[in-house]
C-alpha positions in Angstrom: 1.7 -15.7 32.2 -1.3 -18.0 31.3 -0.4 -21.6 30.8 -1.5 -23.0 27.5 -3.7 -26.1 27.9 -1.9 -29.2 26.7 1.5 -27.5 26.4 3.0 -29.8 29.1 1.9 -33.0 27.5 2.0 -32.1 23.9 4.2 -30.3 21.4 3.1 -27.7 18.8 3.6 -29.1 15.3 4.9 -25.8 14.2 7.8 -26.0 16.6 8.6 -29.7 16.4 11.9 -30.8 14.9 11.9 -30.3 11.1 12.9 -33.9 10.3 9.7 -35.3 11.8 7.6 -36.6 8.9 4.3 -35.0 10.1 1.8 -32.7 8.6 2.3 -29.2 10.2 -0.8 -27.2 9.3 -3.7 -29.7 9.6 -3.5 -30.0 13.4 -2.0 -27.9 16.3 -0.5 -30.5 18.5 1.7 -33.6 18.1 3.3 -36.1 20.4 5.9 -34.7 22.8 8.7 -37.2 23.6 9.1 -38.2 27.2 12.5 -37.5 28.9 14.8 -40.4 28.0 18.0 -41.5 26.2 17.9 -38.7 23.6 17.1 -35.0 23.7 14.0 -33.7 22.0 15.8 -32.0 19.1 17.6 -35.3 18.2 14.9 -37.9 18.5 11.5 -39.1 17.1 8.7 -40.4 19.4 8.2 -44.1 18.8 4.5 -43.5 18.1 5.4 -41.2 15.2 7.9 -43.9 13.9 5.1 -46.5 13.8 2.5 -44.2 12.3 4.3 -41.7 10.0 7.7 -43.3 9.2 6.9 -47.0 8.9 3.2 -46.4 8.3 2.0 -49.5 10.2 -0.9 -47.4 11.6 -3.2 -44.7 10.3 -3.8 -43.0 13.7 -1.9 -42.7 16.9 -4.5 -44.9 18.6 -3.6 -47.7 16.3 0.1 -47.1 16.9 -0.5 -47.2 20.7 -2.4 -50.5 20.3 0.5 -52.0 18.3 2.9 -51.0 21.1 0.7 -52.2 23.8 0.6 -55.6 22.2 4.4 -55.7 22.7 5.2 -56.0 19.0 8.1 -53.5 18.9 11.5 -53.7 20.5 14.1 -50.9 20.8 17.7 -52.0 21.5 16.7 -55.5 22.3 13.9 -54.8 24.8 10.1 -54.4 24.4 8.9 -50.8 24.5 5.2 -49.9 25.0 5.5 -46.2 25.5 4.4 -44.3 22.4 6.3 -41.2 23.6 9.6 -43.1 24.0 12.4 -41.1 22.2 14.1 -43.0 19.5 17.5 -41.5 18.4 20.9 -42.0 16.9 22.1 -45.6 16.4 19.0 -47.1 18.1 17.9 -50.5 16.7 14.2 -51.0 16.2 12.8 -54.5 15.7 9.2 -55.1 14.4 8.5 -58.5 15.8 5.6 -59.7 13.6 7.4 -58.9 10.3 10.9 -59.7 11.5 12.2 -56.3 10.3 15.1 -54.5 11.8 16.0 -50.8 11.4 18.8 -48.6 12.7 18.5 -44.8 13.2 21.4 -43.2 11.3 22.3 -39.6 10.1 21.2 -38.5 6.7 22.4 -35.6 4.5 18.9 -34.1 3.9 16.5 -35.8 6.4 18.9 -35.5 9.4 17.8 -38.9 10.9 16.4 -41.9 9.0 15.5 -45.5 9.7 17.9 -47.7 7.7 16.9 -51.4 7.2 19.5 -53.8 8.6 19.7 -57.6 8.9 19.3 -59.7 12.1 23.1 -60.1 12.6 23.8 -56.4 12.5 20.9 -55.8 14.9 22.8 -57.6 17.6 25.1 -54.7 18.4 25.0 -50.9 18.6 27.8 -48.3 18.3 27.9 -46.0 21.3 30.0 -42.9 21.7 31.5 -42.2 25.1 30.1 -39.0 26.4 31.5 -39.0 29.9 34.1 -40.9 31.9 34.5 -40.9 35.7 36.4 -42.9 38.2 34.3 -44.7 40.8 35.0 -46.5 44.1 37.9 -49.0 43.7 39.5 -47.2 40.9 37.2 -48.6 38.3 35.9 -46.6 35.3 32.3 -45.7 34.6 31.5 -44.8 31.0 28.3 -42.8 30.1 27.3 -43.1 26.4 25.4 -40.8 24.1 22.1 -42.7 24.7 22.4 -42.2 28.4 23.3 -45.8 29.4 26.2 -46.5 31.8 28.9 -49.2 31.8 31.5 -50.0 34.4 35.0 -51.0 33.2 36.7 -53.2 35.9 40.2 -52.0 36.0 42.7 -54.7 37.3 45.3 -52.1 38.3 43.9 -48.7 39.2 47.4 -47.3 39.5 48.3 -48.2 35.9 47.8 -45.0 33.9 47.7 -46.9 30.6 44.9 -49.1 31.7 42.9 -46.3 33.2 43.3 -44.2 30.0 42.4 -46.9 27.5 38.9 -45.4 27.1 38.4 -41.7 26.4 35.5 -39.4 25.7 34.4 -39.3 22.0 35.7 -42.9 21.5 33.2 -45.4 20.2 32.5 -48.9 21.6 30.6 -51.7 19.8 28.1 -52.8 22.4 26.2 -56.1 22.2 22.5 -55.7 22.8 20.7 -56.5 25.0 23.6 -58.2 26.8 25.5 -54.9 27.4 28.9 -56.4 26.5 31.6 -54.4 24.8 32.7 -56.2 21.6 35.2 -53.6 20.2 36.6 -50.2 21.0 37.6 -47.6 18.4 39.6 -44.6 19.6 38.7 -41.3 18.0 42.0 -40.4 16.3 43.5 -39.5 13.0 43.0 -42.2 10.4 39.7 -43.7 11.6 36.4 -43.6 9.7 33.9 -41.2 11.2 30.4 -40.0 10.5 29.2 -36.4 10.9 26.1 -36.6 13.1 25.0 -32.9 13.3 25.6 -29.5 11.7 25.6 -28.4 8.1 27.6 -31.5 7.0 25.4 -34.1 8.7 25.6 -37.5 7.0 29.1 -37.0 5.7 31.3 -40.2 5.9 35.0 -39.8 5.8 38.4 -40.5 7.3 39.7 -38.2 10.0 42.7 -36.2 8.5 43.4 -33.9 11.5 42.1 -32.8 14.9 43.1 -29.3 16.0 42.2 -28.3 19.6 42.4 -24.6 20.6 40.1 -24.3 23.6 37.5 -26.8 24.7 38.0 -30.3 23.3 34.3 -30.5 22.2 35.0 -27.5 19.9 38.2 -28.9 18.4 38.2 -28.5 14.6 38.1 -31.9 12.8 38.9 -32.4 9.1 37.4 -35.4 7.3 38.1 -36.7 3.8 35.9 -39.0 1.9 37.0 -41.7 -0.6 36.2 -39.3 -3.4 38.6 -36.7 -2.1 35.9 -34.3 -0.7 36.8 -32.6 2.6 34.7 -31.1 5.3 35.5 -29.4 8.6 33.3 -29.7 11.7 33.7 -29.7 15.5 34.6 -32.8 17.5 31.2 -32.8 19.1 29.6 -33.6 15.7 32.0 -36.5 14.9 31.1 -40.2 15.5 33.9 -42.8 14.9 32.4 -45.9 13.2 35.3 -48.0 12.0 38.9 -48.4 11.1 39.1 -49.9 7.6 35.4 -49.9 6.9 32.2 -48.9 8.8 31.0 -51.3 11.4 27.4 -50.6 10.4 25.6 -50.5 7.0 24.6 -47.0 5.8 22.1 -45.6 3.3 23.3 -45.1 -0.3 22.8 -41.3 0.2 25.4 -41.3 3.0 27.9 -43.4 1.1 27.7 -41.1 -1.9 27.5 -37.8 -0.1 30.4 -35.5 -0.9 29.6 -32.7 1.5 
């Protein structure tokens, strides 16, 4: 099979994720995200964020110049790669303007950049994707954005201490210090956000969790303040608070009824 020139470094616009705000028919190729913290189908390259979302540049060359001048930070650190994948809950800081944005789910646009203040930009909600026991009986957590964090367990033989953190729980992580500020267990009664599927962007309180086979496919029922209910799988649910969300959200999410 003949290899298409540019297919390894670029991505056809016609096959790029539908939520990318790019013109699809004027050109053939677009930026292909580098391997990183988020999968291709759930991220936006930083260059496209600068050029097409925030419109700080007219061309990708201008966007790359802005990044090379070290004017953009993601999760508290400077990023100069225009192919860097930006995804769910990432915090983007535009240094010259003092603006902060968080990437959050949206009912119609899938992922959007929501403006936040400097205080909220100091932390990031992270969902636990994997949990393993390492040498010494300590716990290593892997989060949805690929980062790892080791929990020092005082007593490895204490089952309650070892089980304090579970997959699909959410931690409130200080950035860039990497300190856990809070921990929310994914259970009945907590506030959660649907991050994928046909009900993406729905905010509600978990009413029930019914597991039949795999835990990731457990059926979760959420109910909003208006009384609307949706059902989705556990893999699409992100706990974000107990009494109220730990992050600010767009008005479209707060008023979305499913």
